[in-house]
N, C-alpha and C positions, 0 to 999 in steps of 0.2 A: 498578559497571561499566556502560558504555553498551551499547546493543543496537541491532541493525539490523532494521528491518521490511523484508522482501523480498517483493515481489509480482511474479508472472509472469502476464500478462493477455493474453487475446485478446478484443478488443471485438467483440461480435456485433450491437450496436444502438447506434450512436454518440450519438443524441440523449439517451436516458436516462443513458448513461454519462457524458456531459458534465455532467449535473446532479450525478451522483455526485462527479465530480472537483471541481466547484465547492464542494460541501459538505464533502468529505473533507479538503481542504487546511486550512481553519480548525480542524477537529476535531483534526487531527494536530498543528498548531501549538500548540493550547491545552494539549496534553500534553507540550510540549517537543520535539516532533518537528521535524526539519529535513531537507528533501529533499536527498539527495546525487546521485541520478540519477532522471530521469523521461523515459522514452521515448528515451533516447540510443542511439547506435550500440552494437551488441554483436556478439559472435561466439558462436554456440551450439556448444559443443564436445561436449556429451553431453546425452542426455535430450530431452524434448519442447520444441520451440521455441515460444515465445510472442512475438508481435511487440512487446509493450509490457512493459517491465521497470521497476520502481520500487523505489528504495532510500531509506529515511529513517532517520536516526539519532535515537534517543531517549536520554534521560539514563540510563534503566535498563530492564531487561526488563519490570519491573512497570509502568512508565509506558506502555510500548508496549501491553501487554495491557489496562491500564486504558483507554487510548485506544480500542482495538478494542471494548471492552464499553460504552463511554460512549453515552449517549443520542444525542449529536450524530453520532458515527460510525455508529451503527446506523441512524439516519435516512438518512445518506448511502448506506449499504450497500443500502437498499431500492431505490435506483435502479440499482445495479450488478447486482443479482440479476436474472437473465433477460436482461441486456444484455451479459454477459461470461462467459467461462470463466476461472477464476483459481485460482492457488495463492498462499497467503500464509503466511509464517512469520516468527517473531521469533527472532533468534540473538544471544546475548550475545557481546560483543566481548571477546577476551582482550587485556588492556592491560598 
C-alpha cells in the first residue's frame, strides 16, 4: 500500500529553509516520493494552522520512513531545524 508524507510547516527563517527544500526534494524523489501538494491553497477547518502544507506520495509506508531516516534527508533536515516549526507524519493509504 502506498503512503502519504504529510507536513504542516511554519517557516521562521526563510534562507536556511530554502536550503532544506533544495536538498529535501531529491532525497524524497530518491525514495520514490512524488509531491502531490506543496504550499497550495488550503482551508484550515480544525487544529493549529500552518501556512505551508506539503503532501508527498510514497510507494510504501516503509519507503517514506526510510527516506526520513536516510543520510540525504537528515542532511536536508539540519537546515529546517531552527528555521521552522513543523509536524510531519506518514499515513498508509487504504486502497
